[in-house]
N, C-alpha and C positions, 0 to 999 in steps of 0.2 A: 588397496586403499585408493580411492578415486577422488578426483577434484569435484567441486560442486557442479561444474558444467558437464560432467559426464566423461571428461577426459581422464587419462591415466596420469599418475604422479610421476612416473619414470621419464616420459618425454619432457615434462616441465622441469624436472631436476637437471636433465641433460642440457636443456636450453639455458638454464640458469648458470650451470658450470661453464658452458661455452661462452656465454656473455661475459662472465667474470674473467675467464682466461683471455678473451679478446681485449677486454678493457685493460688488463695488466700489460699485455704485449703492445697494444697501441700507445699507452702512456709512455712506455720505455722507448718505443720508436720515435714518438713525438719529441721526447726530451732529447734524444740523440740528435734528431734533425734540427731542433732549436739551437742546441749547443754548437753544431757544425755551422749553421747559418749565421749566428750572431757572435760566436766566440765566448758566450757567457752561458751559465746555467739558467734555466727558466726561473722566473720568480716563484717563490714558495708562499710568501705572504702577500697576496694581492691587495690587501687593505693597507699595507704599510705605506707611510708617506715617502719612504725612501725609494719606492718603486714608482717610476713614471706612469701616468695614466695610460699613455699609448702602449707601453710595454705590458702593463697589466691586462689591458683589454685585448691586445694581440694574442697573448698566451691563453687567456680565458676562451676566446673564440676558437683558436686553433685546437686547443685541448678538448673543449666541449664538443665541437663538431667531429673531430677525428675519432675520439673515443666512442661517441654515440654511433657513428657510421660503422665502426668496427664491430660494436656490440650487436647492432641490428643485423648485419650481414652474417655474423657467427650464429646467432640464434635462428635466423631463417634457414641457413644451410643445415644446421643440426636438425631442425624440425622436418625439413624436406627429406633428409637422410633417414631419420627415424620412421617417418610415415612411409617412405618408399620401401624400406627394408621390411616393414610389417605388412606391405601390400595394401595400405590404406590410402585413401585420397587425402591430400593436404587439406587441413581445415581452413575454411574461409572465414576471415575476420572482417567484420564491417565496422567502420569508424563512425 
């Protein structure tokens, strides 16, 4: 079974799984770091009026950037490994 762009489904699924795992691990690590730095658990309901705006924004930025960076690095490493082991050139993506 192939994707529309001619690529195989296997590498895409491996990239998805790597991204999901990286997101899970990054969120756990960020929660641990936040708790160690602030002495409190990170806010879970960012829209709650009981959570200060500064605290809500700090957690949102830290979690958003941290999780996305981990996901991108994991997916890129997985694709590089899959393409390298198959003897293929890494696909070029133009934005």
